[in-house]
C-alpha positions, -999 to 999 in steps of 0.1 A, spaced: 505 62 -103 504 81 -137 489 61 -166 510 54 -197 508 82 -223 517 62 -253 500 35 -273 519 2 -278 515 -28 -300 536 -59 -296 547 -92 -312 555 -122 -290 572 -152 -306 576 -184 -284 582 -221 -291 575 -255 -276 597 -286 -279 581 -320 -272 553 -306 -252 516 -296 -253 515 -258 -252 477 -256 -247 455 -287 -245 419 -286 -257 396 -301 -231 369 -307 -257 393 -329 -277 408 -351 -250 435 -325 -243 449 -326 -278 470 -295 -286 447 -269 -300 445 -268 -338 429 -248 -366 410 -276 -382 413 -261 -417 450 -255 -417 464 -276 -389 482 -246 -375 486 -249 -337 468 -225 -315 473 -212 -279 445 -192 -264 448 -157 -250 435 -170 -217 464 -195 -215 489 -167 -221 472 -144 -196 474 -171 -170 511 -174 -174 515 -136 -171 494 -136 -138 516 -165 -125 548 -145 -132 535 -114 -116 524 -133 -85 559 -148 -82 577 -115 -89 556 -90 -69 532 -112 -49 522 -96 -15 527 -60 -27 495 -40 -24 492 -29 -61 502 -63 -75 477 -87 -61 461 -111 -86 424 -112 -90 420 -145 -110 438 -170 -89 434 -208 -89 408 -218 -63 400 -183 -53 365 -170 -47 360 -139 -68 331 -125 -48 354 -124 -17 378 -102 -37 349 -79 -45 340 -78 -8 374 -63 0 364 -32 -19 331 -29 0 348 -33 34 373 -7 25 346 18 14 321 9 41 341 5 73 319 -8 102 291 -20 79 283 -55 89 264 -62 57 296 -56 37 313 -83 57 285 -109 56 260 -103 28 262 -126 -3 246 -99 -25 259 -63 -25 254 -35 -50 268 1 -50 245 27 -35 250 51 -64 273 58 -94 299 75 -72 303 45 -50 303 22 -81 332 41 -95 350 40 -62 346 2 -60 360 -3 -95 389 21 -87 397 0 -56 398 -32 -77 421 -15 -103 444 -1 -77 449 -34 -58 448 -60 -86 474 -60 -114 453 -82 -137 422 -61 -133 439 -28 -144 458 -47 -171 433 -71 -187 401 -59 -173 374 -80 -156 336 -86 -152 330 -82 -115 292 -80 -113 286 -115 -99 266 -114 -67 288 -89 -49 289 -63 -76 321 -43 -81 314 -33 -117 331 -40 -150 365 -29 -163 377 -29 -199 414 -35 -197 440 -16 -218 460 -48 -227 446 -73 -251 462 -105 -265 453 -125 -296 454 -163 -299 489 -174 -307 492 -194 -339 520 -216 -351 541 -204 -380 537 -238 -398 512 -266 -394 519 -290 -365 515 -327 -363 506 -337 -327 519 -371 -316 501 -394 -292 524 -410 -267 514 -441 -247 525 -442 -210 522 -468 -183 520 -467 -145 535 -496 -126 521 -486 -91 486 -496 -81 460 -471 -69 446 -492 -41 448 -527 -26 420 -541 -48 438 -530 -80 470 -546 -66 452 -579 -60 437 -578 -95 471 -573 -111 486 -602 -91 458 -625 -101 463 -615 -138 500 -623 -136 493 -657 -121 471 -665 -150 500 -659 -174 489 -625 -188 515 -602 -203 529 -581 -175 523 -549 -195 485 -557 -196 484 -554 -159 498 -519 -158 476 -487 -159 478 -473 -194 476 -437 -202 482 -412 -231 498 -378 -235 500 -356 -265 530 -336 -277 540 -312 -304 575 -323 -315 584 -287 -322 563 -256 -329 570 -219 -332 541 -197 -322 533 -160 -328 509 -138 -308 500 -101 -312 491 -77 -284 476 -42 -281 480 -17 -253 456 13 -253 468 45 -235 432 58 -235 419 27 -217 450 28 -194 438 63 -182 406 46 -168 424 18 -150 457 34 -139 479 11 -160 513 28 -155 548 26 -169 557 4 -140 529 -20 -149 541 -19 -186 577 -28 -175 564 -57 -154 542 -69 -182 571 -69 -206 592 -88 -180 564 -113 -177 560 -119 -214 598 -124 -217 602 -147 -187 568 -163 -180 577 -197 -195 608 -200 -173 586 -205 -142 560 -227 -159 580 -258 -169 563 -291 -165 564 -326 -181 532 -319 -200 544 -286 -215 579 -298 -224 603 -270 -231 586 -236 -238 606 -203 -243 599 -168 -253 621 -162 -283 612 -127 -295 594 -98 -279 590 -66 -300 572 -36 -288 561 -8 -311 558 25 -291 537 52 -306 545 89 -300 510 96 -288 480 80 -270 460 74 -302 488 59 -322 508 69 -353 501 38 -375 476 9 -377 487 -22 -357 484 -45 -387 509 -24 -407 534 -27 -379 529 -65 -375 535 -69 -413 570 -56 -407 579 -87 -388 583 -118 -410 592 -153 -399 607 -177 -425 629 -207 -427 666 -205 -422 680 -223 -453 718 -223 -454 720 -192 -434 695 -173 -456 659 -163 -452 632 -182 -471 595 -174 -467 573 -202 -454 554 -204 -487 587 -207 -507 588 -245 -501 617 -267 -512 616 -303 -521 640 -311 -493 622 -291 -467 625 -310 -435 602 -305 -405 614 -278 -381 628 -292 -348 645 -262 -333 644 -224 -332 675 -223 -353 655 -237 -382 637 -203 -385 648 -168 -392 630 -136 -382 633 -104 -403 622 -69 -393 618 -43 -420 631 -14 -400 633 9 -431 595 9 -434 589 18 -397 563 46 -398 572 80 -385 563 85 -349 568 47 -340 597 34 -321 607 -3 -321 618 -17 -288 634 -52 -288 631 -69 -255 643 -103 -268 
């Protein structure tokens, strides 16, 4: 496969309704927040996970589209596949828990095998030097943390479970009811956290020069764009509420090094409030500004007149 010849930068806008887009395990699974501004955050790792899941659903089982980082998988065993391919008949490659390339040539071949067979390795890169050493890859595609357009106010929702976990718990509940305790006190209590509504924005970068090293192709780019546009459609759960990709804008440069800095392109995309059908910047607050509760409360403007020469705007959503 021929690697892409053009640099790309992209803007992804997605939203969440009554869900937790990315819980923080260090904060009791509260939605991630910037503590100084209360803007919501979604980590790049979370977004990459959803891309991987989409690719596995869409192209799973195809040789070039295996996924390296899978839930419950043993990474060293993925590295072993490369050694077995390059050293047929070598029993050490099949059994040893510690393997290293014999020389630089074999090291490059091992890394090339991983790139050729695993979509996420040639896309995002990977550190594969753990025990069974298959090298390191710097991926051509990088994502930023997503940040909500406005501050969010997470809500804590109490929930109850009426079923008992085991016989002892059932007996304890029955004894509590006989003593006249409130029935609710005998249920298992729990909590979940939601964002009533949040619109998030993430930026991404695709390097054609790094794509030359991993073999990231136009086919891979098309699949990545499909994943970014549709990944939330296959990730619905009660915890995450309703999440949807709302806007995907790709800036295609004429050459591999690029024709404009990424920040200048991102500045062309502005998200504001939709007030009576008109665009208002987020900072231009009104006394009767009500909290946003739907995508229609926002408006997205793209200053196409200031698009630099040599850069093409592709709207996927």
